PDB file of the backbone (N, CA, C, O) and the ligand in Angstrom, with CONECT records:
HET     ZN  A 101       1
ATOM      1  N   MET A   1      29.750 144.976  33.357  1.00  0.00           N
ATOM      2  CA  MET A   1      31.070 144.714  33.945  1.00  0.00           C
ATOM      3  C   MET A   1      30.916 143.886  35.222  1.00  0.00           C
ATOM      4  O   MET A   1      29.972 144.071  35.989  1.00  0.00           O
ATOM      5  N   ALA A   2      31.854 142.982  35.429  1.00  0.00           N
ATOM      6  CA  ALA A   2      31.780 142.087  36.584  1.00  0.00           C
ATOM      7  C   ALA A   2      31.960 142.839  37.907  1.00  0.00           C
ATOM      8  O   ALA A   2      32.703 143.816  38.001  1.00  0.00           O
ATOM      9  N   ARG A   3      31.244 142.339  38.926  1.00  0.00           N
ATOM     10  CA  ARG A   3      31.365 142.913  40.259  1.00  0.00           C
ATOM     11  C   ARG A   3      31.753 141.807  41.229  1.00  0.00           C
ATOM     12  O   ARG A   3      31.363 140.654  41.047  1.00  0.00           O
ATOM     13  N   CYS A   4      32.511 142.149  42.249  1.00  0.00           N
ATOM     14  CA  CYS A   4      32.867 141.193  43.301  1.00  0.00           C
ATOM     15  C   CYS A   4      31.581 140.810  44.028  1.00  0.00           C
ATOM     16  O   CYS A   4      30.790 141.687  44.376  1.00  0.00           O
ATOM     17  N   ILE A   5      31.357 139.513  44.265  1.00  0.00           N
ATOM     18  CA  ILE A   5      30.120 139.096  44.924  1.00  0.00           C
ATOM     19  C   ILE A   5      30.174 139.321  46.439  1.00  0.00           C
ATOM     20  O   ILE A   5      29.142 139.245  47.105  1.00  0.00           O
ATOM     21  N   HIS A   6      31.344 139.592  46.984  1.00  0.00           N
ATOM     22  CA  HIS A   6      31.474 139.825  48.424  1.00  0.00           C
ATOM     23  C   HIS A   6      31.296 141.303  48.778  1.00  0.00           C
ATOM     24  O   HIS A   6      30.468 141.657  49.617  1.00  0.00           O
ATOM     25  N   CYS A   7      32.079 142.150  48.130  1.00  0.00           N
ATOM     26  CA  CYS A   7      32.052 143.562  48.528  1.00  0.00           C
ATOM     27  C   CYS A   7      31.395 144.457  47.475  1.00  0.00           C
ATOM     28  O   CYS A   7      31.321 145.672  47.657  1.00  0.00           O
ATOM     29  N   LYS A   8      30.915 143.860  46.368  1.00  0.00           N
ATOM     30  CA  LYS A   8      30.233 144.587  45.292  1.00  0.00           C
ATOM     31  C   LYS A   8      31.117 145.620  44.585  1.00  0.00           C
ATOM     32  O   LYS A   8      30.623 146.498  43.878  1.00  0.00           O
ATOM     33  N   ALA A   9      32.413 145.500  44.788  1.00  0.00           N
ATOM     34  CA  ALA A   9      33.323 146.427  44.105  1.00  0.00           C
ATOM     35  C   ALA A   9      33.361 146.089  42.627  1.00  0.00           C
ATOM     36  O   ALA A   9      33.325 144.917  42.253  1.00  0.00           O
ATOM     37  N   ASN A  10      33.434 147.096  41.797  1.00  0.00           N
ATOM     38  CA  ASN A  10      33.570 146.868  40.363  1.00  0.00           C
ATOM     39  C   ASN A  10      34.960 146.342  40.060  1.00  0.00           C
ATOM     40  O   ASN A  10      35.961 146.872  40.543  1.00  0.00           O
ATOM     41  N   LEU A  11      35.007 145.291  39.253  1.00  0.00           N
ATOM     42  CA  LEU A  11      36.302 144.790  38.815  1.00  0.00           C
ATOM     43  C   LEU A  11      36.609 145.515  37.511  1.00  0.00           C
ATOM     44  O   LEU A  11      35.826 145.460  36.563  1.00  0.00           O
ATOM     45  N   SER A  12      37.714 146.174  37.471  1.00  0.00           N
ATOM     46  CA  SER A  12      38.021 147.015  36.310  1.00  0.00           C
ATOM     47  C   SER A  12      38.274 146.164  35.073  1.00  0.00           C
ATOM     48  O   SER A  12      38.629 144.988  35.153  1.00  0.00           O
ATOM     49  N   TRP A  13      38.075 146.805  33.930  1.00  0.00           N
ATOM     50  CA  TRP A  13      38.315 146.145  32.654  1.00  0.00           C
ATOM     51  C   TRP A  13      39.738 145.625  32.597  1.00  0.00           C
ATOM     52  O   TRP A  13      39.978 144.495  32.172  1.00  0.00           O
ATOM     53  N   PHE A  14      40.680 146.452  33.027  1.00  0.00           N
ATOM     54  CA  PHE A  14      42.088 146.089  32.956  1.00  0.00           C
ATOM     55  C   PHE A  14      42.395 144.908  33.873  1.00  0.00           C
ATOM     56  O   PHE A  14      43.189 144.037  33.518  1.00  0.00           O
ATOM     57  N   PHE A  15      41.770 144.876  35.053  1.00  0.00           N
ATOM     58  CA  PHE A  15      41.989 143.788  36.002  1.00  0.00           C
ATOM     59  C   PHE A  15      41.556 142.459  35.406  1.00  0.00           C
ATOM     60  O   PHE A  15      42.294 141.476  35.477  1.00  0.00           O
ATOM     61  N   ILE A  16      40.363 142.422  34.817  1.00  0.00           N
ATOM     62  CA  ILE A  16      39.856 141.184  34.219  1.00  0.00           C
ATOM     63  C   ILE A  16      40.697 140.810  32.996  1.00  0.00           C
ATOM     64  O   ILE A  16      41.023 139.642  32.782  1.00  0.00           O
ATOM     65  N   PHE A  17      41.034 141.813  32.210  1.00  0.00           N
ATOM     66  CA  PHE A  17      41.852 141.594  31.018  1.00  0.00           C
ATOM     67  C   PHE A  17      43.173 140.922  31.392  1.00  0.00           C
ATOM     68  O   PHE A  17      43.606 139.972  30.740  1.00  0.00           O
ATOM     69  N   LYS A  18      43.797 141.422  32.437  1.00  0.00           N
ATOM     70  CA  LYS A  18      45.075 140.888  32.919  1.00  0.00           C
ATOM     71  C   LYS A  18      44.906 139.426  33.344  1.00  0.00           C
ATOM     72  O   LYS A  18      45.734 138.570  33.033  1.00  0.00           O
ATOM     73  N   ARG A  19      43.802 139.165  34.066  1.00  0.00           N
ATOM     74  CA  ARG A  19      43.525 137.798  34.528  1.00  0.00           C
ATOM     75  C   ARG A  19      43.305 136.855  33.348  1.00  0.00           C
ATOM     76  O   ARG A  19      43.770 135.716  33.373  1.00  0.00           O
ATOM     77  N   LEU A  20      42.612 137.310  32.332  1.00  0.00           N
ATOM     78  CA  LEU A  20      42.278 136.467  31.189  1.00  0.00           C
ATOM     79  C   LEU A  20      43.477 136.212  30.295  1.00  0.00           C
ATOM     80  O   LEU A  20      43.680 135.097  29.815  1.00  0.00           O
ATOM     81  N   MET A  21      44.275 137.257  30.075  1.00  0.00           N
ATOM     82  CA  MET A  21      45.325 137.165  29.060  1.00  0.00           C
ATOM     83  C   MET A  21      46.680 136.764  29.613  1.00  0.00           C
ATOM     84  O   MET A  21      47.458 136.101  28.927  1.00  0.00           O
ATOM     85  N   ILE A  22      46.969 137.156  30.840  1.00  0.00           N
ATOM     86  CA  ILE A  22      48.331 136.956  31.334  1.00  0.00           C
ATOM     87  C   ILE A  22      48.395 135.849  32.380  1.00  0.00           C
ATOM     88  O   ILE A  22      49.236 134.954  32.294  1.00  0.00           O
ATOM     89  N   ILE A  23      47.496 135.913  33.377  1.00  0.00           N
ATOM     90  CA  ILE A  23      47.579 134.934  34.462  1.00  0.00           C
ATOM     91  C   ILE A  23      46.569 133.821  34.214  1.00  0.00           C
ATOM     92  O   ILE A  23      45.365 134.031  34.359  1.00  0.00           O
ATOM     93  N   LYS A  24      47.042 132.667  33.848  1.00  0.00           N
ATOM     94  CA  LYS A  24      46.152 131.550  33.507  1.00  0.00           C
ATOM     95  C   LYS A  24      45.839 130.716  34.749  1.00  0.00           C
ATOM     96  O   LYS A  24      46.297 129.581  34.883  1.00  0.00           O
ATOM     97  N   ARG A  25      45.064 131.291  35.641  1.00  0.00           N
ATOM     98  CA  ARG A  25      44.645 130.543  36.835  1.00  0.00           C
ATOM     99  C   ARG A  25      43.137 130.664  36.959  1.00  0.00           C
ATOM    100  O   ARG A  25      42.562 131.690  36.596  1.00  0.00           O
ATOM    101  N   PRO A  26      42.484 129.608  37.476  1.00  0.00           N
ATOM    102  CA  PRO A  26      41.016 129.670  37.568  1.00  0.00           C
ATOM    103  C   PRO A  26      40.531 130.611  38.665  1.00  0.00           C
ATOM    104  O   PRO A  26      39.415 131.124  38.586  1.00  0.00           O
ATOM    105  N   ASP A  27      41.347 130.846  39.682  1.00  0.00           N
ATOM    106  CA  ASP A  27      40.891 131.694  40.779  1.00  0.00           C
ATOM    107  C   ASP A  27      41.717 132.973  40.827  1.00  0.00           C
ATOM    108  O   ASP A  27      42.849 133.019  40.346  1.00  0.00           O
ATOM    109  N   PHE A  28      41.131 134.001  41.412  1.00  0.00           N
ATOM    110  CA  PHE A  28      41.847 135.256  41.589  1.00  0.00           C
ATOM    111  C   PHE A  28      41.262 135.975  42.784  1.00  0.00           C
ATOM    112  O   PHE A  28      40.169 135.646  43.244  1.00  0.00           O
ATOM    113  N   GLU A  29      41.995 136.963  43.287  1.00  0.00           N
ATOM    114  CA  GLU A  29      41.538 137.686  44.470  1.00  0.00           C
ATOM    115  C   GLU A  29      40.915 139.015  44.082  1.00  0.00           C
ATOM    116  O   GLU A  29      41.382 139.703  43.174  1.00  0.00           O
ATOM    117  N   CYS A  30      39.847 139.356  44.793  1.00  0.00           N
ATOM    118  CA  CYS A  30      39.243 140.659  44.609  1.00  0.00           C
ATOM    119  C   CYS A  30      40.266 141.719  45.036  1.00  0.00           C
ATOM    120  O   CYS A  30      40.855 141.605  46.110  1.00  0.00           O
ATOM    121  N   PRO A  31      40.481 142.742  44.212  1.00  0.00           N
ATOM    122  CA  PRO A  31      41.483 143.751  44.572  1.00  0.00           C
ATOM    123  C   PRO A  31      41.113 144.583  45.795  1.00  0.00           C
ATOM    124  O   PRO A  31      41.993 145.179  46.417  1.00  0.00           O
ATOM    125  N   SER A  32      39.819 144.637  46.157  1.00  0.00           N
ATOM    126  CA  SER A  32      39.476 145.464  47.321  1.00  0.00           C
ATOM    127  C   SER A  32      39.214 144.676  48.600  1.00  0.00           C
ATOM    128  O   SER A  32      39.509 145.184  49.682  1.00  0.00           O
ATOM    129  N   CYS A  33      38.665 143.437  48.527  1.00  0.00           N
ATOM    130  CA  CYS A  33      38.409 142.705  49.780  1.00  0.00           C
ATOM    131  C   CYS A  33      39.234 141.430  49.918  1.00  0.00           C
ATOM    132  O   CYS A  33      39.180 140.775  50.959  1.00  0.00           O
ATOM    133  N   CYS A  34      39.995 141.065  48.890  1.00  0.00           N
ATOM    134  CA  CYS A  34      40.914 139.917  48.932  1.00  0.00           C
ATOM    135  C   CYS A  34      40.224 138.555  49.075  1.00  0.00           C
ATOM    136  O   CYS A  34      40.881 137.577  49.432  1.00  0.00           O
ATOM    137  N   HIS A  35      38.924 138.468  48.807  1.00  0.00           N
ATOM    138  CA  HIS A  35      38.259 137.179  48.767  1.00  0.00           C
ATOM    139  C   HIS A  35      38.589 136.493  47.442  1.00  0.00           C
ATOM    140  O   HIS A  35      38.852 137.151  46.436  1.00  0.00           O
ATOM    141  N   ASN A  36      38.572 135.158  47.460  1.00  0.00           N
ATOM    142  CA  ASN A  36      38.800 134.434  46.209  1.00  0.00           C
ATOM    143  C   ASN A  36      37.565 134.514  45.320  1.00  0.00           C
ATOM    144  O   ASN A  36      36.437 134.379  45.794  1.00  0.00           O
ATOM    145  N   LEU A  37      37.787 134.733  44.043  1.00  0.00           N
ATOM    146  CA  LEU A  37      36.697 134.759  43.065  1.00  0.00           C
ATOM    147  C   LEU A  37      37.049 133.804  41.928  1.00  0.00           C
ATOM    148  O   LEU A  37      38.220 133.523  41.673  1.00  0.00           O
ATOM    149  N   TYR A  38      36.030 133.319  41.264  1.00  0.00           N
ATOM    150  CA  TYR A  38      36.236 132.438  40.116  1.00  0.00           C
ATOM    151  C   TYR A  38      35.364 132.934  38.978  1.00  0.00           C
ATOM    152  O   TYR A  38      34.339 133.579  39.200  1.00  0.00           O
ATOM    153  N   PHE A  39      35.783 132.626  37.753  1.00  0.00           N
ATOM    154  CA  PHE A  39      34.925 132.927  36.619  1.00  0.00           C
ATOM    155  C   PHE A  39      33.778 131.916  36.607  1.00  0.00           C
ATOM    156  O   PHE A  39      34.001 130.743  36.907  1.00  0.00           O
ATOM    157  N   THR A  40      32.572 132.334  36.272  1.00  0.00           N
ATOM    158  CA  THR A  40      31.436 131.422  36.214  1.00  0.00           C
ATOM    159  C   THR A  40      31.590 130.483  35.015  1.00  0.00           C
ATOM    160  O   THR A  40      32.338 130.770  34.080  1.00  0.00           O
ATOM    161  N   SER A  41      30.873 129.363  35.059  1.00  0.00           N
ATOM    162  CA  SER A  41      30.991 128.398  33.958  1.00  0.00           C
ATOM    163  C   SER A  41      30.494 129.028  32.656  1.00  0.00           C
ATOM    164  O   SER A  41      30.977 128.688  31.576  1.00  0.00           O
ATOM    165  N   ARG A  42      29.518 129.955  32.758  1.00  0.00           N
ATOM    166  CA  ARG A  42      29.034 130.662  31.570  1.00  0.00           C
ATOM    167  C   ARG A  42      30.167 131.485  30.946  1.00  0.00           C
ATOM    168  O   ARG A  42      30.347 131.474  29.728  1.00  0.00           O
ATOM    169  N   SER A  43      30.919 132.188  31.771  1.00  0.00           N
ATOM    170  CA  SER A  43      32.053 132.976  31.275  1.00  0.00           C
ATOM    171  C   SER A  43      33.091 132.077  30.625  1.00  0.00           C
ATOM    172  O   SER A  43      33.648 132.398  29.576  1.00  0.00           O
ATOM    173  N   LYS A  44      33.344 130.921  31.284  1.00  0.00           N
ATOM    174  CA  LYS A  44      34.353 129.997  30.767  1.00  0.00           C
ATOM    175  C   LYS A  44      33.918 129.424  29.423  1.00  0.00           C
ATOM    176  O   LYS A  44      34.742 129.198  28.537  1.00  0.00           O
ATOM    177  N   LYS A  45      32.607 129.190  29.283  1.00  0.00           N
ATOM    178  CA  LYS A  45      32.089 128.678  28.001  1.00  0.00           C
ATOM    179  C   LYS A  45      32.278 129.716  26.897  1.00  0.00           C
ATOM    180  O   LYS A  45      32.656 129.372  25.777  1.00  0.00           O
ATOM    181  N   ILE A  46      32.018 130.976  27.210  1.00  0.00           N
ATOM    182  CA  ILE A  46      32.206 132.048  26.228  1.00  0.00           C
ATOM    183  C   ILE A  46      33.677 132.114  25.814  1.00  0.00           C
ATOM    184  O   ILE A  46      34.003 132.200  24.630  1.00  0.00           O
ATOM    185  N   LEU A  47      34.557 132.070  26.822  1.00  0.00           N
ATOM    186  CA  LEU A  47      35.999 132.111  26.552  1.00  0.00           C
ATOM    187  C   LEU A  47      36.423 130.947  25.674  1.00  0.00           C
ATOM    188  O   LEU A  47      37.154 131.099  24.695  1.00  0.00           O
ATOM    189  N   PHE A  48      35.929 129.766  26.071  1.00  0.00           N
ATOM    190  CA  PHE A  48      36.270 128.537  25.372  1.00  0.00           C
ATOM    191  C   PHE A  48      35.781 128.588  23.922  1.00  0.00           C
ATOM    192  O   PHE A  48      36.534 128.274  23.000  1.00  0.00           O
ATOM    193  N   GLY A  49      34.549 128.975  23.727  1.00  0.00           N
ATOM    194  CA  GLY A  49      33.962 129.057  22.400  1.00  0.00           C
ATOM    195  C   GLY A  49      34.697 130.037  21.502  1.00  0.00           C
ATOM    196  O   GLY A  49      34.973 129.741  20.339  1.00  0.00           O
ATOM    197  N   MET A  50      35.013 131.211  22.052  1.00  0.00           N
ATOM    198  CA  MET A  50      35.727 132.234  21.297  1.00  0.00           C
ATOM    199  C   MET A  50      37.128 131.758  20.935  1.00  0.00           C
ATOM    200  O   MET A  50      37.617 132.030  19.839  1.00  0.00           O
ATOM    201  N   THR A  51      37.770 131.051  21.855  1.00  0.00           N
ATOM    202  CA  THR A  51      39.128 130.559  21.614  1.00  0.00           C
ATOM    203  C   THR A  51      39.133 129.502  20.512  1.00  0.00           C
ATOM    204  O   THR A  51      40.090 129.397  19.745  1.00  0.00           O
ATOM    205  N   MET A  52      38.056 128.720  20.442  1.00  0.00           N
ATOM    206  CA  MET A  52      37.928 127.716  19.385  1.00  0.00           C
ATOM    207  C   MET A  52      37.676 128.380  18.026  1.00  0.00           C
ATOM    208  O   MET A  52      38.106 127.891  16.980  1.00  0.00           O
ATOM    209  N   LEU A  53      36.964 129.510  18.082  1.00  0.00           N
ATOM    210  CA  LEU A  53      36.550 130.193  16.862  1.00  0.00           C
ATOM    211  C   LEU A  53      37.716 130.900  16.161  1.00  0.00           C
ATOM    212  O   LEU A  53      37.736 131.008  14.935  1.00  0.00           O
ATOM    213  N   ILE A  54      38.674 131.374  16.939  1.00  0.00           N
ATOM    214  CA  ILE A  54      39.789 132.141  16.367  1.00  0.00           C
ATOM    215  C   ILE A  54      40.598 131.353  15.322  1.00  0.00           C
ATOM    216  O   ILE A  54      40.811 131.864  14.223  1.00  0.00           O
ATOM    217  N   PRO A  55      41.062 130.115  15.630  1.00  0.00           N
ATOM    218  CA  PRO A  55      41.802 129.375  14.598  1.00  0.00           C
ATOM    219  C   PRO A  55      40.962 129.094  13.357  1.00  0.00           C
ATOM    220  O   PRO A  55      41.478 129.133  12.241  1.00  0.00           O
ATOM    221  N   ALA A  56      39.672 128.811  13.540  1.00  0.00           N
ATOM    222  CA  ALA A  56      38.781 128.551  12.402  1.00  0.00           C
ATOM    223  C   ALA A  56      38.660 129.794  11.523  1.00  0.00           C
ATOM    224  O   ALA A  56      38.715 129.705  10.297  1.00  0.00           O
ATOM    225  N   LEU A  57      38.495 130.952  12.161  1.00  0.00           N
ATOM    226  CA  LEU A  57      38.399 132.206  11.421  1.00  0.00           C
ATOM    227  C   LEU A  57      39.712 132.572  10.747  1.00  0.00           C
ATOM    228  O   LEU A  57      39.735 133.172   9.672  1.00  0.00           O
ATOM    229  N   PHE A  58      40.816 132.192  11.411  1.00  0.00           N
ATOM    230  CA  PHE A  58      42.140 132.474  10.854  1.00  0.00           C
ATOM    231  C   PHE A  58      42.294 131.758   9.508  1.00  0.00           C
ATOM    232  O   PHE A  58      42.717 132.352   8.517  1.00  0.00           O
ATOM    233  N   VAL A  59      41.941 130.473   9.497  1.00  0.00           N
ATOM    234  CA  VAL A  59      42.035 129.674   8.268  1.00  0.00           C
ATOM    235  C   VAL A  59      41.151 130.272   7.177  1.00  0.00           C
ATOM    236  O   VAL A  59      41.568 130.410   6.027  1.00  0.00           O
ATOM    237  N   LEU A  60      39.933 130.620   7.556  1.00  0.00           N
ATOM    238  CA  LEU A  60      38.973 131.192   6.618  1.00  0.00           C
ATOM    239  C   LEU A  60      39.489 132.524   6.050  1.00  0.00           C
ATOM    240  O   LEU A  60      39.427 132.759   4.844  1.00  0.00           O
ATOM    241  N   ALA A  61      39.992 133.379   6.930  1.00  0.00           N
ATOM    242  CA  ALA A  61      40.509 134.694   6.520  1.00  0.00           C
ATOM    243  C   ALA A  61      41.728 134.533   5.615  1.00  0.00           C
ATOM    244  O   ALA A  61      41.910 135.276   4.650  1.00  0.00           O
ATOM    245  N   PHE A  62      42.551 133.552   5.947  1.00  0.00           N
ATOM    246  CA  PHE A  62      43.765 133.296   5.173  1.00  0.00           C
ATOM    247  C   PHE A  62      43.407 132.857   3.755  1.00  0.00           C
ATOM    248  O   PHE A  62      44.000 133.322   2.781  1.00  0.00           O
ATOM    249  N   MET A  63      42.441 131.967   3.655  1.00  0.00           N
ATOM    250  CA  MET A  63      42.034 131.442   2.349  1.00  0.00           C
ATOM    251  C   MET A  63      41.351 132.510   1.488  1.00  0.00           C
ATOM    252  O   MET A  63      41.534 132.561   0.272  1.00  0.00           O
ATOM    253  N   LEU A  64      40.565 133.356   2.146  1.00  0.00           N
ATOM    254  CA  LEU A  64      39.810 134.368   1.411  1.00  0.00           C
ATOM    255  C   LEU A  64      40.576 135.680   1.259  1.00  0.00           C
ATOM    256  O   LEU A  64      40.127 136.589   0.560  1.00  0.00           O
ATOM    257  N   GLY A  65      41.736 135.775   1.918  1.00  0.00           N
ATOM    258  CA  GLY A  65      42.538 136.993   1.833  1.00  0.00           C
ATOM    259  C   GLY A  65      42.000 138.164   2.631  1.00  0.00           C
ATOM    260  O   GLY A  65      42.184 139.322   2.257  1.00  0.00           O
ATOM    261  N   TYR A  66      41.323 137.851   3.750  1.00  0.00           N
ATOM    262  CA  TYR A  66      40.790 138.921   4.613  1.00  0.00           C
ATOM    263  C   TYR A  66      41.571 139.029   5.924  1.00  0.00           C
ATOM    264  O   TYR A  66      40.973 139.159   6.992  1.00  0.00           O
ATOM    265  N   MET A  67      42.882 138.977   5.850  1.00  0.00           N
ATOM    266  CA  MET A  67      43.681 138.981   7.078  1.00  0.00           C
ATOM    267  C   MET A  67      43.484 140.251   7.915  1.00  0.00           C
ATOM    268  O   MET A  67      43.459 140.197   9.144  1.00  0.00           O
ATOM    269  N   ALA A  68      43.346 141.390   7.235  1.00  0.00           N
ATOM    270  CA  ALA A  68      43.153 142.651   7.968  1.00  0.00           C
ATOM    271  C   ALA A  68      41.863 142.598   8.782  1.00  0.00           C
ATOM    272  O   ALA A  68      41.812 143.032   9.933  1.00  0.00           O
ATOM    273  N   LEU A  69      40.820 142.051   8.149  1.00  0.00           N
ATOM    274  CA  LEU A  69      39.528 141.918   8.823  1.00  0.00           C
ATOM    275  C   LEU A  69      39.649 140.989  10.027  1.00  0.00           C
ATOM    276  O   LEU A  69      39.073 141.237  11.086  1.00  0.00           O
ATOM    277  N   PHE A  70      40.410 139.916   9.836  1.00  0.00           N
ATOM    278  CA  PHE A  70      40.630 138.956  10.916  1.00  0.00           C
ATOM    279  C   PHE A  70      41.322 139.628  12.108  1.00  0.00           C
ATOM    280  O   PHE A  70      40.920 139.435  13.256  1.00  0.00           O
ATOM    281  N   MET A  71      42.370 140.420  11.825  1.00  0.00           N
ATOM    282  CA  MET A  71      43.106 141.112  12.888  1.00  0.00           C
ATOM    283  C   MET A  71      42.172 142.043  13.667  1.00  0.00           C
ATOM    284  O   MET A  71      42.212 142.099  14.896  1.00  0.00           O
ATOM    285  N   VAL A  72      41.328 142.774  12.922  1.00  0.00           N
ATOM    286  CA  VAL A  72      40.377 143.688  13.557  1.00  0.00           C
ATOM    287  C   VAL A  72      39.409 142.906  14.448  1.00  0.00           C
ATOM    288  O   VAL A  72      39.088 143.330  15.558  1.00  0.00           O
ATOM    289  N   TRP A  73      38.954 141.763  13.943  1.00  0.00           N
ATOM    290  CA  TRP A  73      38.009 140.942  14.679  1.00  0.00           C
ATOM    291  C   TRP A  73      38.625 140.427  15.980  1.00  0.00           C
ATOM    292  O   TRP A  73      37.995 140.462  17.037  1.00  0.00           O
ATOM    293  N   VAL A  74      39.881 139.945  15.884  1.00  0.00           N
ATOM    294  CA  VAL A  74      40.565 139.415  17.072  1.00  0.00           C
ATOM    295  C   VAL A  74      40.796 140.525  18.103  1.00  0.00           C
ATOM    296  O   VAL A  74      40.610 140.315  19.301  1.00  0.00           O
ATOM    297  N   MET A  75      41.202 141.699  17.628  1.00  0.00           N
ATOM    298  CA  MET A  75      41.408 142.833  18.534  1.00  0.00           C
ATOM    299  C   MET A  75      40.097 143.197  19.234  1.00  0.00           C
ATOM    300  O   MET A  75      40.062 143.426  20.443  1.00  0.00           O
ATOM    301  N   GLY A  76      39.026 143.243  18.449  1.00  0.00           N
ATOM    302  CA  GLY A  76      37.711 143.564  18.991  1.00  0.00           C
ATOM    303  C   GLY A  76      37.278 142.544  20.031  1.00  0.00           C
ATOM    304  O   GLY A  76      36.737 142.890  21.081  1.00  0.00           O
ATOM    305  N   TYR A  77      37.528 141.285  19.717  1.00  0.00           N
ATOM    306  CA  TYR A  77      37.187 140.183  20.624  1.00  0.00           C
ATOM    307  C   TYR A  77      37.897 140.345  21.962  1.00  0.00           C
ATOM    308  O   TYR A  77      37.289 140.218  23.025  1.00  0.00           O
ATOM    309  N   ILE A  78      39.205 140.630  21.889  1.00  0.00           N
ATOM    310  CA  ILE A  78      40.000 140.780  23.103  1.00  0.00           C
ATOM    311  C   ILE A  78      39.514 141.975  23.922  1.00  0.00           C
ATOM    312  O   ILE A  78      39.485 141.923  25.152  1.00  0.00           O
ATOM    313  N   LEU A  79      39.135 143.051  23.230  1.00  0.00           N
ATOM    314  CA  LEU A  79      38.710 144.262  23.928  1.00  0.00           C
ATOM    315  C   LEU A  79      37.347 144.121  24.609  1.00  0.00           C
ATOM    316  O   LEU A  79      37.132 144.674  25.688  1.00  0.00           O
ATOM    317  N   VAL A  80      36.417 143.376  23.975  1.00  0.00           N
ATOM    318  CA  VAL A  80      35.076 143.269  24.577  1.00  0.00           C
ATOM    319  C   VAL A  80      34.968 142.137  25.586  1.00  0.00           C
ATOM    320  O   VAL A  80      34.041 142.104  26.395  1.00  0.00           O
ATOM    321  N   LEU A  81      35.915 141.210  25.538  1.00  0.00           N
ATOM    322  CA  LEU A  81      35.848 140.023  26.397  1.00  0.00           C
ATOM    323  C   LEU A  81      35.612 140.331  27.880  1.00  0.00           C
ATOM    324  O   LEU A  81      34.742 139.708  28.490  1.00  0.00           O
ATOM    325  N   PRO A  82      36.354 141.267  28.481  1.00  0.00           N
ATOM    326  CA  PRO A  82      36.133 141.523  29.914  1.00  0.00           C
ATOM    327  C   PRO A  82      34.705 141.933  30.266  1.00  0.00           C
ATOM    328  O   PRO A  82      34.300 141.789  31.419  1.00  0.00           O
ATOM    329  N   TRP A  83      33.924 142.444  29.296  1.00  0.00           N
ATOM    330  CA  TRP A  83      32.533 142.835  29.590  1.00  0.00           C
ATOM    331  C   TRP A  83      31.583 141.640  29.670  1.00  0.00           C
ATOM    332  O   TRP A  83      30.489 141.748  30.224  1.00  0.00           O
ATOM    333  N   PHE A  84      32.000 140.510  29.121  1.00  0.00           N
ATOM    334  CA  PHE A  84      31.140 139.326  29.111  1.00  0.00           C
ATOM    335  C   PHE A  84      31.393 138.392  30.282  1.00  0.00           C
ATOM    336  O   PHE A  84      30.674 137.412  30.482  1.00  0.00           O
ATOM    337  N   VAL A  85      32.414 138.707  31.042  1.00  0.00           N
ATOM    338  CA  VAL A  85      32.819 137.824  32.130  1.00  0.00           C
ATOM    339  C   VAL A  85      32.051 138.146  33.409  1.00  0.00           C
ATOM    340  O   VAL A  85      31.876 139.311  33.763  1.00  0.00           O
ATOM    341  N   THR A  86      31.592 137.094  34.100  1.00  0.00           N
ATOM    342  CA  THR A  86      30.982 137.285  35.414  1.00  0.00           C
ATOM    343  C   THR A  86      31.707 136.390  36.410  1.00  0.00           C
ATOM    344  O   THR A  86      32.330 135.400  36.028  1.00  0.00           O
ATOM    345  N   VAL A  87      31.623 136.742  37.681  1.00  0.00           N
ATOM    346  CA  VAL A  87      32.384 135.996  38.683  1.00  0.00           C
ATOM    347  C   VAL A  87      31.468 135.391  39.747  1.00  0.00           C
ATOM    348  O   VAL A  87      30.335 135.832  39.941  1.00  0.00           O
ATOM    349  N   THR A  88      31.988 134.372  40.428  1.00  0.00           N
ATOM    350  CA  THR A  88      31.255 133.694  41.481  1.00  0.00           C
ATOM    351  C   THR A  88      32.244 133.325  42.580  1.00  0.00           C
ATOM    352  O   THR A  88      33.448 133.529  42.424  1.00  0.00           O
ATOM    353  N   ASP A  89      31.738 132.773  43.712  1.00  0.00           N
ATOM    354  CA  ASP A  89      32.670 132.448  44.798  1.00  0.00           C
ATOM    355  C   ASP A  89      33.053 130.974  44.862  1.00  0.00           C
ATOM    356  O   ASP A  89      33.824 130.579  45.736  1.00  0.00           O
ATOM    357  N   ASN A  90      32.523 130.146  43.942  1.00  0.00           N
ATOM    358  CA  ASN A  90      33.026 128.763  43.909  1.00  0.00           C
ATOM    359  C   ASN A  90      33.387 128.378  42.484  1.00  0.00           C
ATOM    360  O   ASN A  90      32.861 128.925  41.515  1.00  0.00           O
ATOM    361  N   ASP A  91      34.293 127.429  42.387  1.00  0.00           N
ATOM    362  CA  ASP A  91      34.815 127.043  41.078  1.00  0.00           C
ATOM    363  C   ASP A  91      33.822 126.123  40.396  1.00  0.00           C
ATOM    364  O   ASP A  91      33.668 124.969  40.795  1.00  0.00           O
ATOM    365  N   GLU A  92      33.142 126.625  39.363  1.00  0.00           N
ATOM    366  CA  GLU A  92      32.158 125.820  38.646  1.00  0.00           C
ATOM    367  C   GLU A  92      32.855 125.049  37.525  1.00  0.00           C
ATOM    368  O   GLU A  92      33.766 125.578  36.889  1.00  0.00           O
ATOM    369  N   PRO A  93      32.432 123.788  37.273  1.00  0.00           N
ATOM    370  CA  PRO A  93      33.033 123.048  36.173  1.00  0.00           C
ATOM    371  C   PRO A  93      32.632 123.669  34.832  1.00  0.00           C
ATOM    372  O   PRO A  93      31.600 124.332  34.725  1.00  0.00           O
ATOM    373  N   LEU A  94      33.456 123.443  33.822  1.00  0.00           N
ATOM    374  CA  LEU A  94      33.206 124.036  32.505  1.00  0.00           C
ATOM    375  C   LEU A  94      31.919 123.518  31.881  1.00  0.00           C
ATOM    376  O   LEU A  94      31.174 124.271  31.253  1.00  0.00           O
ATOM    377  N   PHE A  95      31.662 122.211  32.062  1.00  0.00           N
ATOM    378  CA  PHE A  95      30.456 121.638  31.453  1.00  0.00           C
ATOM    379  C   PHE A  95      29.545 120.977  32.501  1.00  0.00           C
ATOM    380  O   PHE A  95      28.489 120.447  32.155  1.00  0.00           O
TER     381      PHE A  95
HETATM  382 ZN    ZN A 101      35.578 142.134  46.908  1.00  0.00          ZN2+
END
């Protein structure tokens, strides 16, 4: 799980989830010390790659008739995503 690089506070799963799914901004504030934090370029690559994979899997699942499996996969993806995210104090480019 990601930790604030300033105060070492744990960023909760729900906090990261909210940032990823609802608030589409590259920067966010640490809930305990209010310093600006950014997702690392590695985290952004994971997000980007997974986001590209979903439409491809959707088409595949649709053609093969595995929609239920697809839904489970997407739910699982959304649930584990906050564990793969790490943060830094400067905005790194995606590539
Ligand atoms: Zn902090």
